[in-house]
N, C-alpha and C positions, 0 to 999 in steps of 0.2 A: 631246621626248626626244632631239633631235639639232639640228644647226646648219643655218644657211642653205645652206652649200655641200654638205651631205650629199644634198640633193635631186638633185645630179648623178648619184648612184648609183641613184636610183629608176627603176623601169620603168613605174610608174603613179603619178600624183599626182592627188589630189582636192583642189580648192580649194573650201571650203565656208564661207561666212560671212567672206569676206575678198576684198579687191581689191588685191593687191600691186602691180599695174601703176601704180596711183596712190598707194597708201599706203606701199608698201615697195619702191620701184623697184630698190634694190640687190639684194634677194632675187630679184626677177624675172629678173635676169641669170643667176643660177644655174639657175633653172628653164628658161629658154630654152636654155641650154647643154646641160642634161640632155636636153631634148627633141631637140635637134639631134644631139648626139654619142652619146647613149645610146638614141636612138629611143624615149624615154619617151612614154607616152600621158598627155595632160593632160585632166582632166575638171573642169569648173567648174560647181558647183551654186549657183545664185543667182537671186533673183527678177528681177534686172536683167541685161541683156546689157552687161556691163562691159568695160573695156579688157582686163582679164585674160581674160574669156570670149572675146574676139576671138582669143586665141592657142590656144584649146582645140580638142582633137580632138572633144570631145563637150561640148556645153553643155546643161545640165539646168535648165530654168526651173521654180521651185517657188513656191507661194504663200508669202508671208511668214509666218514662225512655224511652218512645218511641217517643220522640220529633223528632229525625232525620228521622225515617220512615214516620212520618206524613208530615214533610216538603218535603221529597223526593216524597211522594205520591202526594202532591199538584203540585210539579214541573212536575211529570209524566202527569197529566191532562193538565197542561199549555202547555207543548210541544206537546202533542198528538193532541191538538185542535188548535195549532198555536196562542195561546194567548200571547206568549212571546213578548217582545219589541225587535224586530229584529234589528232595527236601533241602539238602545242603546247598544245592545250586540256587534254589529259590530264595533261601534266607541269606546266603553269604556271598554269592558270586554275581558280579555285574558284567553285562555285555556278552554273555555266553552265546546268544543267538547269532551274533556276527561271527564268532569263532566256529560255530557249527557249519557255517557256509564253507569255510576253508577245509574243515575236516571231511566234508562230503566228497571233496575232490580226490581224497586218498583212498580209493577202493583197494581191495586186496590185490587185484591184478596190477594196479599201478605201483603199489608199494613193493610187490615182489619184483617188478621190472626195475625199479630204482635201487632197492636195497638188497635184493636177493633172498629176502626172508619169505618162506612159503606162507600163503594165507592161512592155512590150517594151523600152523604153529603159532602165528601171531594171534589168532583168535583164541587159542588155548591159553596163551600167556595173558592176554587181555582179560579173559574171564577169571583167571586166578587172581589177578591184581584187583579187579573190581568187586569180586564176590567173597574172597577169602581174606577178610579184613580183621584187624587193621593192617594196612600195607604201607611200606615205605619205599622211596626211590632214592638210591644212593649213587652219588657221582663224585667225580674229582676233576682233574684238569683234562681228562679225556673228553669231557663235554665243553669245558669253558675255553680251552686254548685252541679255538678255531676262529676263522674270520667271522663266523656266525655264532660265536659262543654265547652271546646274550640271547639270541633267538633259541638256541638249544635249551638254555635254562628256562626260558619262558614256556616252551613246549612241555618241559618236564613238570613245571608248576601247574600248567593247564590240566595235565593228566591227573595230578593229585587233587586239584579242585573238582574235577568232573566226578571223581569217585568218592569225594568227601573225606579224603585221607589227609586232613590238615587239622592240627590242634587237638589231637587225641593221643593217648599213650600208644606207642608202637607204630604210629602213622607219621607221615610228613616227609620233608626233604632233609636228607643227611648229606652234607657236603664234606667229604673227607679231604682235608687240606694238609699242607706241610706243617704249619704252625699257626699260632693265634692271630698273627698280623698279616697273613698272606693275602687276605682279601682287602687289604687297604685300611683296616680299622685303626692301626697304629695306636691301639689303646693301652698298650702295656710298656710304654716308655721308649719305643724305637724312633719316635718322631722328635726331632731336636727342637721344635718350636712349641712343644707342650709337655707338661708333666703327665704321668699316667692317668688314664681315664678322662682325658681332655680337660684337665684342671687349669691349663694355661700356665703362665709364668709369673702371675701376680704374687705379691708377698704372702697373702693369705694362703695361696695354694702351696707355696714352699713350706710354710709353717705346718700346714695340714700333713704334708707328706713327711716332714721331719718327725712329727708325732707318730705316724704310722711306722716309719723306719726306725724309730727310737734313737734318733741322733739329735744332737744339739743344733738349733737353728743358726746360732752365731758361727758355730764351726762350719756348717754347710755353706753359709754366706762367705766365709773366708776362703773356701775352695774356689770360688768364682769371682772374687773381688781382688783387684790389684790395688793394694794399699798405697802404692806410690802415685796412683793417679789422683 
């Protein structure tokens, strides 16, 4: 929901399912500057002590595949202590009461049993994320490339909504991916059945992009037309 450089405005950043120090080094420069200049807290949740985790104020080691229990466990502490953004939920969020029934199942004891994360540490992390705002949650394929990848992302979004960290500078979901089309948008010309930005293949679309590219339309047409036909 925001750009790399917006993490400079964050007060708390959680990196979960990503290792930008190795995979997205340009983005890491923004994070480090936010940490230095904005005194942002950096939390890394990862099964491995990565190079990104080496920069963290708090490193949370989890068992692989337990992203959802950890996120639910954070939400358990947030609701138990009244740290949720009540006004944001009231105005902007639908169906949260049903979600809370699921969250209540993930007590600190159950989360530690499943994920290995001590309850005291998870409470500390949850409090930082909920109270030291704006907060952002950053992930990559470490969350999405699971059999439950969609559910992982939904749980992450629920955490952001519960704390009101959506639609504000320095807050939101930052999905660090390999390139612009990796999520299937195909909006920059990689899809053979459409021109960039979903313009289709109609004559008007070709003429528009010829103007953008500053090439002659008839010349472009000649590149795709067999004059012998």
